[in-house]
N, C-alpha and C positions, 0 to 999 in steps of 0.2 A: 359478519366478518368471515373472510376465507381463512380458516385456521392453518391450512397447509401453506398458503401464500405467506401468512404471518410468520410461520416457523422458518420457511425458506428465505425470509428477508434478512436473516443473520442476527435477529434480535436475541435468539437463544444463546448463541456463542458470545455475543456482547455481554449478556447478563452473567453468564458463568465466569467470563474473564474480567468482570468488573468495569466494563467500558460504557455501561448504560448511564444516561442521565437519571436524576432522582425521579423524574416523572415517568420515564420508561421503566425504571425498576419497579415503581409502585404498580404500574399497569400490568407488567408480566406476573408480579406476585398475585394480583387479583385474578388474572386470566388462568393461571395454572391451577387455581382452586376449582374452576368450573369447566375447564377443558382438559381432560386426561391426556390428549395428544400433546399438548404443550408441556405438561408436567413430565411425560415420558421422554420428550425430546431433551429437556433439561437434564434429566437423570442419565440419559444415554451419553450426552456430551461430558458430564461430570465423570462418568465411568471411563470414557475415552481419555480424558485428561489424566485420571489416576493411573490407568494402565500404561499410558505413555511415560508418566513420571517414574513408575516402578521399573519399566523396561530399560530406562536410561539412567537408573540410579547408579551412583558411584560409591564404591566401598571406601571406608576411611583408610588413609595411608597405612601400609603395613608397618613402617618404621614408628609411627606415632602409637599404634596399638601395642607394639612390642615394648616400647619405652614405658607406657602406662602399666602394663602387666608386670614388668620388671620392678617398677617402683612399689607395686602392691606386694610382690613376693618379698622384697627387702623389708617392707614394713612388718610382715608376718615374722620374719627372722629376728627382727629387733625386739619383738615382744614374746619370744619363746625362750623359756628357761628350762634347761635339762636338770632334773633332780637326780641326786645320787641313787644308785640301785639299792634296794632293800631286800635282805634275805627273808624269804617267806617259807612256810612249811612245805614239805615235800620237794624241797630244792627247786622250786619253780624259778626259771630264769628271770633275772631282773630285766625290766624294760624301762626305757626313758618315758617320763610322764611330762607332757607339755602343759605349761601353766598359761593358758589363754583365758584370762579373766574377762568378765563381761565389760570391764572398763575399757578394753581395747576395741570392742566392736564398733563404736562410733567411727573410728578411723577407717575400718574396713568398709563400712557402709558408705562413708564419704568417698572413698576411692572408687567403689563401684558406681556411685552416682556420677562421678567425673567421667567414667567411661561412657555411661548412657548419655550424659549431656553432650559430650563431644560427638558421639555417633549421631545423635538427633540433630545437632547443629550442622554437621556436614550434610546430612540428608536434607535438612531444610534449605541450605544454601543451594544444593543441586536442584531441588524442586523449584525454588524461587527463580534461579537462572533459566530453568526450562520454561517456567511460566512467563518470564520477561521476554524470552525468545519467541514463544508462541504469540504473545500479545503484540509484539512488534511486527511479526509476520502477518498477523491478522489485520493490523492497522494499515500495513502496506497494501495488502490485498484489497481492503476497502477503498483505499485511495486510487488504486489502479482501476477498480471497478467503476468508481465515480468518473474517472477520466474517460474510460471507455464509453460510458453512457453519454457523457457530454459530446464526445466525438460522433457517436452514432446519431444523437439528436441533431447535431449540426449537419451531418451528411443527409439525414432524412429531410431536413428543412431545405437543403440545396436541391434535392431531387424534386420536392414539391414546387419550388420556384421554377425549375427548368421545365417541368411538365404542366405548368399552369396554362390553361387554354388562352389566356390573355398575353402570354409571354411568347415573343418571337425570337427564334434562334437566328443569329446572323454570323455566318462563317466569314472570317477575314483572312484570306490567303496572303502570302507574301507578294510584294510588288516586284517588278523586274529587278534582278540583281540580288534579291533577298527571298527567293522562292522557297527556301527551307523554313521560313517563318510561318506561323499559323496561330491565330487567336480566335476565340469564339465569344461573342457578346450575346447575352440574354436580356432582352429589353421588354419590359412590361408596358404595353400601350396604355393601360388603365391607370396604373400607379406611377408611371414614368420612371420606375426603378431600373437601374442598369447594373448588371452583374457581368463579370468578365472571367473567362477561364483561359489562363495562359498556357496554351498547348505547347508552343515552341517559340521562344524568343531568346536570342543570344544574351548572355550576361552583360549588362552595360558596364562600360569602363568607369573608373572612379570619377565622381563628380558629375555623372550623367544619370538620367532617369527617364523612363518611358512615360509618355503622356497620351491619354485617350482624348480624341476629338469627336464631336458630333457635328455633322453637316446639317444645319438648320436654315432653311430658306436660302441655300447656296452659300452660307457663311460658316466658317469653323467656330465651334463653341467649345470651350474647355469643359471636358467631362471628367477630369480628375487624373491624379497621378497614380501610377502603379507602384505600390510599396514594395520594398526589397523582399519582404517576407510574404508576398502575395502567393499563397498556395491554395489550390482548390478553387472554389467560386468566391471571387472578391467583389465587394460592393464598391461602386464608384458614384459619381454625382448623378442625381436624377435628371433626366432629359424628357421634357413633355412632348417634343416632336422632333423627328430626325429623318433625314433621307438617306444618311450613310454614317458610318463610323470609321475612324482611322487612328493609327498609332504612330507617333514620331518619337525620336530619341532627342531629348532636350537637356539643358543644363539642370542639375539637381534643384528641385523646388518648382520647376515648370517655367513655361514661357507664355506670354500673352497671345502670341501668334505661332502657328506651327512652322517648323523648319522643313520645307517641302523636300529638300535634298536628303533629309534624315527620316523620311517616311519608311515604315517597315511593312505594315499590313493595312488593308482597306477592304470594306464590304458594304454593300447597299442593303437597305431594309426592304 
């Protein structure tokens, strides 16, 4: 196993964020015991999460803190009794003695506990919100990464098809009056597969659709309809033998025979 590739796959971040499946979690728990690099990567990401959470921590609201402290102060005042001054030898000035019996301490401890509870609760909410935000952003990043890989794989497959030694490229320029049009067909003589790249074709009017034709033994053969979302290299019907290809504009859904007056492009093999 390539440890660095395993770490860079994103499994460490998923493990720390709790996004792993139970099987993936068991695997990384086993691997971190025998591979220090994996254990170090987990530790580093945990530190990053902790540092980020502390850096973005939000202090408890000032008004709430002041209200709690004021309540505690009033609680102390309610339980303080001033004793009358007593004359002592040598004319020592009398001082008030506060009677704070041990029976009052549970109330003070409870008040202090409330402050700690609120502070911890606010901190937990902030950290949880931060965790949720990071988790959501990571999931979105994973989705975008997957979509990018799929697009790359599709483009790579298209390049392979176009560069295959059995594939013939057939350029179809616009016919007279439609010189701005251009379409390229890639036809594999061995597999009979036909792919089309729509270089430049006018947007068809509503109710109309482009249709590809193959000229086989001098007769037009339906080779498929161009879908409205045809972008990039589009697959059409397989044609085992053809002397030429052409495109006409037909009613939506296609026509059994080509409308010659509506031909846009044509090219020979």
